[in-house]
N, C-alpha and C positions, 0 to 999 in steps of 0.2 A: 194677247188675244183680247178682242173686245166682242162681247155678245150683247146685242140689243134685243130685249124681250120685254113683255109686260111685267108689271111690278110683282105680281105673285110668282111668276116664273123666275124672276131674278133674285129673289130673297134667299138667304142662307137658312138652312134648317127646314122644318116643316112649315108648309103654307097654311093659310086659314082653311084650306080644303083638306087638311090633314094628310098631305102627301109630300114627298121629297120631289123637287122639280129641278130644272136646269141650274138654278143658282146653287143648290146643294151639290150637284155634280161638279160644277166649276170650282166650288170651294174644296171638295175632296181631291180633285185633280191637282189643284194648286198646292195643297198640303203634301200630296204624294211626291210631287216634283221638287219639294224642298222650299217652296215659296208660299204663296197665299193667293188670295183673291180680293178684289175690291168691289163691293156691291153698292151701287148708286141708285137711289130712288129719285125720279124726276116727277114733280107734281106741281099743281097750281095752288095758290092760296085760296082761290074760290072753292076748290075741292076740299082743301085741308080744313077750312073753317067749320064745315059740317061733318067731319069724319073722325070723330073720336081722337085717337092718338095723333093723327096728322094735325089737329088743331093747334098743337103745341109748336108747330113749325111756322105758322102764319105770322106771328109777331117778329120773326127773324128778318123779314123783308126790310131792305134799306130804301133810300130814295130812288134807286134805279129800278126798283120793282123785282129785284132778284136777291136770292140769298143762297149760300152754301152752308149747311149745318153739319158739323162733324159729330155724328151720333156716337162715335167711339168714345168721346169724352164723357158721355153719360153712363157708360158701362160700369165704372166703379160704384156709382150710386146704386145701381140695380143689382149689385152682388148681394146686398143685404135684403133678405126676404121681407123685412118690415117696410122697406121702401117700395117694394113691388105692390103691396096691398093697395087696391083702389086704382092702380095705374098699370094694370095688366097689359092693355093694348099698347101703351107707350113702351113698356118693357119689351114686348115682342118686336116692336119697330126698331128699337135700339140694337137688339141682337140680330135682326134680320138684314140690316143694311149698315154700311159704314158711313156713308154720306147721304144727305138729302139735298137736292137742288130744288129750290122753291121759286116759282115765278108768280107774279101777281095774277096773271091770267094768260092762258094760251089754250089752243085746242090742238087735237092731234093733227089737224090738217095744216097748221101753221109751221113754217120752218123756224127753228130756233135761231136767234141772232148769231151771225158768223158762220153758220153752216151752209155750205154751197148747195145749190140745186143739183139734182142728179142730171147727167147728160140728157139733153133733149127736152128739158123742162124749163 
C-alpha cells in the first residue's frame, strides 16, 4: 500500500504538533501484520537550506539535481545520547523517516520527472 500525505502526516512517531498521525498508524499496522513500513520524505534543497535539520540533506545533491538519502544509516550514530546533543532536529528527522528524496527545486504544482499526468490533464 502507498499513502501520499504531507510530511508531518507521513512521519513515524509523534509529529512536531505532538500528535500521532497517519504515519504512526501505518507503522503500527505494518508491525502488527509482521512487516513494517517505509517512510519517505520528499523535499527541495531550496526548502532544506533554511530549515534546520533538513539543511544536512542539501549537500547530498548530485549533478542531476536529485538525491536519495538513506536516513536509516544514521540511526546507529543517534543511539548515543551524546551524539544527539545539539542535533535534536536531525535526530528527530532520522527516526521519523527512512529515506529522504531531495530535489534541487520543485513546487507542489510541478509533476515529478517520470510521473504520468492524471487522465484528462
